[in-house]
BAMI-369829 format. One record per residue (C-alpha): residue number from 0; residue in one letter; chain; z, y, x. Coordinates in steps of 0.5 Angstrom, whole numbers, plus 500, padded with zeros to 3 digits. Last residue first. Example, Ala and Ser with C-alpha at 12.3 -4.5 7.8 and 13.67 -1.06 7.14 Angstrom:
<site voke="1" drentor="s" gunu="A" up="514" north="498" east="527"/>
<site voke="0" drentor="a" gunu="A" up="516" north="491" east="525"/>
***
This chain:
<site voke="242" drentor="r" gunu="A" up="533" north="582" east="556"/>
<site voke="241" drentor="f" gunu="A" up="526" north="583" east="554"/>
<site voke="240" drentor="a" gunu="A" up="525" north="589" east="549"/>
<site voke="239" drentor="p" gunu="A" up="522" north="587" east="542"/>
<site voke="238" drentor="f" gunu="A" up="516" north="592" east="540"/>
<site voke="237" drentor="e" gunu="A" up="519" north="593" east="533"/>
<site voke="236" drentor="t" gunu="A" up="524" north="598" east="535"/>
<site voke="235" drentor="g" gunu="A" up="518" north="602" east="537"/>
<site voke="234" drentor="a" gunu="A" up="514" north="603" east="544"/>
<site voke="233" drentor="g" gunu="A" up="511" north="610" east="544"/>
<site voke="232" drentor="t" gunu="A" up="514" north="612" east="551"/>
<site voke="231" drentor="g" gunu="A" up="512" north="605" east="553"/>
<site voke="230" drentor="i" gunu="A" up="505" north="606" east="551"/>
<site voke="229" drentor="r" gunu="A" up="504" north="612" east="555"/>
<site voke="228" drentor="t" gunu="A" up="508" north="609" east="561"/>
<site voke="227" drentor="a" gunu="A" up="503" north="603" east="561"/>
<site voke="226" drentor="v" gunu="A" up="497" north="607" east="561"/>
<site voke="225" drentor="g" gunu="A" up="500" north="611" east="567"/>
<site voke="224" drentor="r" gunu="A" up="502" north="605" east="571"/>
<site voke="223" drentor="m" gunu="A" up="495" north="602" east="570"/>
<site voke="222" drentor="p" gunu="A" up="492" north="608" east="572"/>
<site voke="221" drentor="p" gunu="A" up="496" north="607" east="579"/>
<site voke="220" drentor="v" gunu="A" up="494" north="600" east="579"/>
<site voke="219" drentor="i" gunu="A" up="487" north="600" east="579"/>
<site voke="218" drentor="e" gunu="A" up="485" north="603" east="586"/>
<site voke="217" drentor="r" gunu="A" up="490" north="598" east="590"/>
<site voke="216" drentor="v" gunu="A" up="488" north="592" east="586"/>
<site voke="215" drentor="l" gunu="A" up="481" north="594" east="587"/>
<site voke="214" drentor="d" gunu="A" up="482" north="594" east="595"/>
<site voke="213" drentor="d" gunu="A" up="486" north="587" east="594"/>
<site voke="212" drentor="t" gunu="A" up="480" north="584" east="591"/>
<site voke="211" drentor="l" gunu="A" up="479" north="583" east="584"/>
<site voke="210" drentor="r" gunu="A" up="472" north="581" east="584"/>
<site voke="209" drentor="r" gunu="A" up="472" north="575" east="589"/>
<site voke="208" drentor="r" gunu="A" up="479" north="573" east="586"/>
<site voke="207" drentor="l" gunu="A" up="475" north="572" east="579"/>
<site voke="206" drentor="a" gunu="A" up="478" north="577" east="574"/>
<site voke="205" drentor="q" gunu="A" up="485" north="579" east="571"/>
<site voke="204" drentor="v" gunu="A" up="488" north="585" east="568"/>
<site voke="203" drentor="g" gunu="A" up="495" north="586" east="565"/>
<site voke="202" drentor="l" gunu="A" up="500" north="591" east="561"/>
<site voke="201" drentor="a" gunu="A" up="507" north="588" east="561"/>
<site voke="200" drentor="g" gunu="A" up="512" north="588" east="555"/>
<site voke="199" drentor="h" gunu="A" up="518" north="592" east="552"/>
<site voke="198" drentor="p" gunu="A" up="521" north="592" east="559"/>
<site voke="197" drentor="r" gunu="A" up="528" north="597" east="559"/>
<site voke="196" drentor="g" gunu="A" up="527" north="603" east="563"/>
<site voke="195" drentor="e" gunu="A" up="531" north="607" east="558"/>
<site voke="194" drentor="p" gunu="A" up="525" north="611" east="556"/>
<site voke="193" drentor="d" gunu="A" up="521" north="604" east="554"/>
<site voke="192" drentor="l" gunu="A" up="518" north="600" east="560"/>
<site voke="191" drentor="v" gunu="A" up="511" north="597" east="560"/>
<site voke="190" drentor="p" gunu="A" up="511" north="593" east="566"/>
<site voke="189" drentor="v" gunu="A" up="505" north="592" east="571"/>
<site voke="188" drentor="a" gunu="A" up="500" north="587" east="571"/>
<site voke="187" drentor="v" gunu="A" up="495" north="584" east="576"/>
<site voke="186" drentor="a" gunu="A" up="491" north="577" east="575"/>
<site voke="185" drentor="f" gunu="A" up="487" north="573" east="580"/>
<site voke="184" drentor="v" gunu="A" up="482" north="567" east="577"/>
<site voke="183" drentor="d" gunu="A" up="480" north="562" east="582"/>
<site voke="182" drentor="r" gunu="A" up="486" north="558" east="581"/>
<site voke="181" drentor="n" gunu="A" up="484" north="557" east="574"/>
<site voke="180" drentor="e" gunu="A" up="489" north="555" east="569"/>
<site voke="179" drentor="s" gunu="A" up="495" north="557" east="572"/>
<site voke="178" drentor="s" gunu="A" up="492" north="564" east="574"/>
<site voke="177" drentor="f" gunu="A" up="493" north="567" east="581"/>
<site voke="176" drentor="a" gunu="A" up="499" north="572" east="581"/>
<site voke="175" drentor="a" gunu="A" up="500" north="579" east="582"/>
<site voke="174" drentor="a" gunu="A" up="506" north="583" east="580"/>
<site voke="173" drentor="y" gunu="A" up="507" north="591" east="580"/>
<site voke="172" drentor="g" gunu="A" up="512" north="596" east="582"/>
<site voke="171" drentor="l" gunu="A" up="511" north="595" east="589"/>
<site voke="170" drentor="r" gunu="A" up="519" north="594" east="590"/>
<site voke="169" drentor="r" gunu="A" up="520" north="591" east="583"/>
<site voke="168" drentor="v" gunu="A" up="515" north="586" east="584"/>
<site voke="167" drentor="r" gunu="A" up="518" north="585" east="591"/>
<site voke="166" drentor="e" gunu="A" up="525" north="584" east="588"/>
<site voke="165" drentor="l" gunu="A" up="522" north="579" east="583"/>
<site voke="164" drentor="d" gunu="A" up="519" north="575" east="588"/>
<site voke="163" drentor="s" gunu="A" up="526" north="574" east="592"/>
<site voke="162" drentor="s" gunu="A" up="529" north="572" east="585"/>
<site voke="161" drentor="a" gunu="A" up="524" north="567" east="585"/>
<site voke="160" drentor="a" gunu="A" up="526" north="564" east="592"/>
<site voke="159" drentor="v" gunu="A" up="533" north="564" east="590"/>
<site voke="158" drentor="s" gunu="A" up="532" north="561" east="583"/>
<site voke="157" drentor="s" gunu="A" up="532" north="565" east="577"/>
<site voke="156" drentor="s" gunu="A" up="539" north="567" east="573"/>
<site voke="155" drentor="r" gunu="A" up="540" north="573" east="578"/>
<site voke="154" drentor="r" gunu="A" up="534" north="576" east="575"/>
<site voke="153" drentor="a" gunu="A" up="536" north="576" east="568"/>
<site voke="152" drentor="s" gunu="A" up="543" north="578" east="570"/>
<site voke="151" drentor="a" gunu="A" up="540" north="584" east="573"/>
<site voke="150" drentor="t" gunu="A" up="537" north="586" east="567"/>
<site voke="149" drentor="g" gunu="A" up="529" north="586" east="566"/>
<site voke="148" drentor="f" gunu="A" up="525" north="590" east="570"/>
<site voke="147" drentor="a" gunu="A" up="523" north="584" east="575"/>
<site voke="146" drentor="r" gunu="A" up="522" north="579" east="568"/>
<site voke="145" drentor="i" gunu="A" up="517" north="583" east="565"/>
<site voke="144" drentor="a" gunu="A" up="512" north="584" east="571"/>
<site voke="143" drentor="m" gunu="A" up="514" north="577" east="573"/>
<site voke="142" drentor="g" gunu="A" up="511" north="575" east="566"/>
<site voke="141" drentor="m" gunu="A" up="505" north="579" east="566"/>
<site voke="140" drentor="a" gunu="A" up="503" north="576" east="573"/>
<site voke="139" drentor="s" gunu="A" up="504" north="569" east="570"/>
<site voke="138" drentor="s" gunu="A" up="510" north="565" east="574"/>
<site voke="137" drentor="q" gunu="A" up="516" north="565" east="570"/>
<site voke="136" drentor="l" gunu="A" up="514" north="567" east="563"/>
<site voke="135" drentor="p" gunu="A" up="508" north="562" east="563"/>
<site voke="134" drentor="q" gunu="A" up="502" north="564" east="559"/>
<site voke="133" drentor="r" gunu="A" up="500" north="564" east="552"/>
<site voke="132" drentor="v" gunu="A" up="494" north="567" east="549"/>
<site voke="131" drentor="g" gunu="A" up="491" north="566" east="555"/>
<site voke="130" drentor="p" gunu="A" up="488" north="572" east="559"/>
<site voke="129" drentor="l" gunu="A" up="481" north="574" east="558"/>
<site voke="128" drentor="q" gunu="A" up="478" north="577" east="564"/>
<site voke="127" drentor="h" gunu="A" up="475" north="570" east="566"/>
<site voke="126" drentor="t" gunu="A" up="470" north="571" east="560"/>
<site voke="125" drentor="c" gunu="A" up="466" north="576" east="563"/>
<site voke="124" drentor="f" gunu="A" up="466" north="584" east="562"/>
<site voke="123" drentor="g" gunu="A" up="462" north="589" east="566"/>
<site voke="122" drentor="d" gunu="A" up="460" north="593" east="561"/>
<site voke="121" drentor="p" gunu="A" up="464" north="597" east="555"/>
<site voke="120" drentor="p" gunu="A" up="470" north="594" east="557"/>
<site voke="119" drentor="r" gunu="A" up="474" north="589" east="553"/>
<site voke="118" drentor="a" gunu="A" up="481" north="591" east="550"/>
<site voke="117" drentor="s" gunu="A" up="486" north="585" east="549"/>
<site voke="116" drentor="f" gunu="A" up="492" north="585" east="544"/>
<site voke="115" drentor="a" gunu="A" up="498" north="581" east="543"/>
<site voke="114" drentor="t" gunu="A" up="498" north="576" east="549"/>
<site voke="113" drentor="v" gunu="A" up="504" north="572" east="548"/>
<site voke="112" drentor="v" gunu="A" up="508" north="571" east="555"/>
<site voke="111" drentor="v" gunu="A" up="512" north="565" east="555"/>
<site voke="110" drentor="d" gunu="A" up="519" north="562" east="556"/>
<site voke="109" drentor="d" gunu="A" up="522" north="565" east="549"/>
<site voke="108" drentor="r" gunu="A" up="517" north="570" east="547"/>
<site voke="107" drentor="a" gunu="A" up="515" north="576" east="552"/>
<site voke="106" drentor="v" gunu="A" up="510" north="581" east="550"/>
<site voke="105" drentor="g" gunu="A" up="503" north="582" east="553"/>
<site voke="104" drentor="l" gunu="A" up="498" north="587" east="553"/>
<site voke="103" drentor="s" gunu="A" up="491" north="586" east="556"/>
<site voke="102" drentor="a" gunu="A" up="486" north="591" east="559"/>
<site voke="101" drentor="t" gunu="A" up="479" north="587" east="560"/>
<site voke="100" drentor="l" gunu="A" up="476" north="590" east="566"/>
<site voke="99" drentor="k" gunu="A" up="471" north="596" east="568"/>
<site voke="98" drentor="v" gunu="A" up="477" north="600" east="571"/>
<site voke="97" drentor="h" gunu="A" up="476" north="606" east="567"/>
<site voke="96" drentor="a" gunu="A" up="473" north="603" east="561"/>
<site voke="95" drentor="a" gunu="A" up="478" north="598" east="560"/>
<site voke="94" drentor="l" gunu="A" up="483" north="604" east="561"/>
<site voke="93" drentor="a" gunu="A" up="480" north="607" east="555"/>
<site voke="92" drentor="y" gunu="A" up="480" north="601" east="551"/>
<site voke="91" drentor="l" gunu="A" up="488" north="600" east="553"/>
<site voke="90" drentor="h" gunu="A" up="490" north="607" east="551"/>
<site voke="89" drentor="p" gunu="A" up="486" north="607" east="545"/>
<site voke="88" drentor="a" gunu="A" up="490" north="600" east="543"/>
<site voke="87" drentor="f" gunu="A" up="497" north="603" east="544"/>
<site voke="86" drentor="s" gunu="A" up="498" north="607" east="538"/>
<site voke="85" drentor="e" gunu="A" up="494" north="603" east="533"/>
<site voke="84" drentor="a" gunu="A" up="497" north="597" east="535"/>
<site voke="83" drentor="y" gunu="A" up="504" north="599" east="534"/>
<site voke="82" drentor="l" gunu="A" up="507" north="592" east="535"/>
<site voke="81" drentor="r" gunu="A" up="509" north="592" east="528"/>
<site voke="80" drentor="g" gunu="A" up="502" north="594" east="526"/>
<site voke="79" drentor="l" gunu="A" up="499" north="588" east="530"/>
<site voke="78" drentor="a" gunu="A" up="504" north="584" east="526"/>
<site voke="77" drentor="p" gunu="A" up="501" north="587" east="519"/>
<site voke="76" drentor="m" gunu="A" up="494" north="586" east="521"/>
<site voke="75" drentor="a" gunu="A" up="494" north="578" east="522"/>
<site voke="74" drentor="l" gunu="A" up="494" north="576" east="515"/>
<site voke="73" drentor="s" gunu="A" up="488" north="581" east="514"/>
<site voke="72" drentor="i" gunu="A" up="485" north="577" east="520"/>
<site voke="71" drentor="l" gunu="A" up="486" north="570" east="517"/>
<site voke="70" drentor="s" gunu="A" up="483" north="573" east="510"/>
<site voke="69" drentor="p" gunu="A" up="477" north="575" east="514"/>
<site voke="68" drentor="g" gunu="A" up="475" north="568" east="517"/>
<site voke="67" drentor="v" gunu="A" up="476" north="565" east="524"/>
<site voke="66" drentor="r" gunu="A" up="470" north="561" east="526"/>
<site voke="65" drentor="y" gunu="A" up="466" north="555" east="523"/>
<site voke="64" drentor="c" gunu="A" up="459" north="552" east="526"/>
<site voke="63" drentor="d" gunu="A" up="454" north="550" east="521"/>
<site voke="62" drentor="t" gunu="A" up="449" north="554" east="526"/>
<site voke="61" drentor="r" gunu="A" up="445" north="558" east="521"/>
<site voke="60" drentor="e" gunu="A" up="450" north="557" east="515"/>
<site voke="59" drentor="d" gunu="A" up="456" north="560" east="520"/>
<site voke="58" drentor="r" gunu="A" up="462" north="558" east="516"/>
<site voke="57" drentor="e" gunu="A" up="468" north="562" east="515"/>
<site voke="56" drentor="l" gunu="A" up="475" north="560" east="516"/>
<site voke="55" drentor="l" gunu="A" up="482" north="563" east="513"/>
<site voke="54" drentor="g" gunu="A" up="478" north="565" east="507"/>
<site voke="53" drentor="g" gunu="A" up="482" north="560" east="503"/>
<site voke="52" drentor="r" gunu="A" up="476" north="556" east="501"/>
<site voke="51" drentor="v" gunu="A" up="474" north="556" east="508"/>
<site voke="50" drentor="l" gunu="A" up="481" north="553" east="510"/>
<site voke="49" drentor="a" gunu="A" up="480" north="548" east="505"/>
<site voke="48" drentor="q" gunu="A" up="473" north="546" east="507"/>
<site voke="47" drentor="v" gunu="A" up="476" north="546" east="514"/>
<site voke="46" drentor="i" gunu="A" up="482" north="541" east="512"/>
<site voke="45" drentor="r" gunu="A" up="477" north="536" east="509"/>
<site voke="44" drentor="y" gunu="A" up="472" north="536" east="515"/>
<site voke="43" drentor="a" gunu="A" up="478" north="535" east="520"/>
<site voke="42" drentor="t" gunu="A" up="480" north="529" east="516"/>
<site voke="41" drentor="s" gunu="A" up="473" north="526" east="516"/>
<site voke="40" drentor="t" gunu="A" up="472" north="528" east="523"/>
<site voke="39" drentor="t" gunu="A" up="478" north="524" east="525"/>
<site voke="38" drentor="l" gunu="A" up="484" north="528" east="528"/>
<site voke="37" drentor="g" gunu="A" up="485" north="529" east="535"/>
<site voke="36" drentor="t" gunu="A" up="486" north="536" east="534"/>
<site voke="35" drentor="r" gunu="A" up="481" north="538" east="540"/>
<site voke="34" drentor="a" gunu="A" up="476" north="532" east="538"/>
<site voke="33" drentor="a" gunu="A" up="476" north="534" east="531"/>
<site voke="32" drentor="l" gunu="A" up="475" north="541" east="532"/>
<site voke="31" drentor="a" gunu="A" up="469" north="539" east="536"/>
<site voke="30" drentor="s" gunu="A" up="466" north="535" east="531"/>
<site voke="29" drentor="v" gunu="A" up="467" north="540" east="525"/>
<site voke="28" drentor="t" gunu="A" up="463" north="545" east="529"/>
<site voke="27" drentor="l" gunu="A" up="466" north="551" east="533"/>
<site voke="26" drentor="n" gunu="A" up="464" north="558" east="533"/>
<site voke="25" drentor="t" gunu="A" up="469" north="562" east="536"/>
<site voke="24" drentor="t" gunu="A" up="474" north="561" east="541"/>
<site voke="23" drentor="g" gunu="A" up="478" north="568" east="542"/>
<site voke="22" drentor="g" gunu="A" up="484" north="565" east="546"/>
<site voke="21" drentor="e" gunu="A" up="486" north="561" east="540"/>
<site voke="20" drentor="f" gunu="A" up="481" north="558" east="535"/>
<site voke="19" drentor="c" gunu="A" up="483" north="551" east="536"/>
<site voke="18" drentor="a" gunu="A" up="490" north="554" east="533"/>
<site voke="17" drentor="l" gunu="A" up="487" north="554" east="526"/>
<site voke="16" drentor="v" gunu="A" up="486" north="547" east="526"/>
<site voke="15" drentor="a" gunu="A" up="493" north="545" east="529"/>
<site voke="14" drentor="i" gunu="A" up="495" north="549" east="523"/>
<site voke="13" drentor="a" gunu="A" up="491" north="546" east="518"/>
<site voke="12" drentor="r" gunu="A" up="494" north="539" east="521"/>
<site voke="11" drentor="e" gunu="A" up="501" north="542" east="521"/>
<site voke="10" drentor="v" gunu="A" up="500" north="544" east="513"/>
<site voke="9" drentor="a" gunu="A" up="497" north="537" east="512"/>
<site voke="8" drentor="q" gunu="A" up="503" north="534" east="515"/>
<site voke="7" drentor="s" gunu="A" up="508" north="538" east="511"/>
<site voke="6" drentor="g" gunu="A" up="505" north="536" east="505"/>
<site voke="5" drentor="s" gunu="A" up="506" north="529" east="507"/>
<site voke="4" drentor="r" gunu="A" up="500" north="524" east="504"/>
<site voke="3" drentor="p" gunu="A" up="503" north="518" east="500"/>
<site voke="2" drentor="a" gunu="A" up="504" north="512" east="504"/>
<site voke="1" drentor="t" gunu="A" up="498" north="507" east="503"/>
<site voke="0" drentor="m" gunu="A" up="500" north="500" east="500"/>
***
């Protein structure tokens, strides 16, 4: 006898399908979604159709692929509003155009940095410039920029080697690290501090190391700091500080 389907299981499967579109992934076929989630193709198809009916996904009839739908975008707008996206987005786009690299804002959530917003440059963009939706707080450039300017107790809770790295970040005013996902990609980040000096997040850029050279890092860090200061000055209470 077949056990009745669990409502929570159906929800978890739908969440898994939606998660396939994290990081800017678009235009996935049902087969690709099934492979990424470990679901059978028939199960993935049923879930996708339900999400399409709800407007969370939409189908490209020309390619028979699926992408994020308008209802999902609408659901995300209040969260962006709480992060004051309307106030900081213009600064990120201006920075991206100036340094010709994607400028991203990340916030700390538990042991990861969540990319809240990315602004692409009008030219010179490549996919290597897009950070992961979630990056390790301990080792990513944005994570280290946040941790280095947190409370002294938070820094002391790190290992001796990590504490030394964080002190170096504080001394330089920025963090730099290779991506854990692609060792050819190099990232640089500066903290976004509120008027009291508490970190609300980090502003970062990344690119292939052969493009993001030491000379370029020295050139772009000052404008990155300027934008981070402007964003930090306007950070509201809904933009949580890292402790």
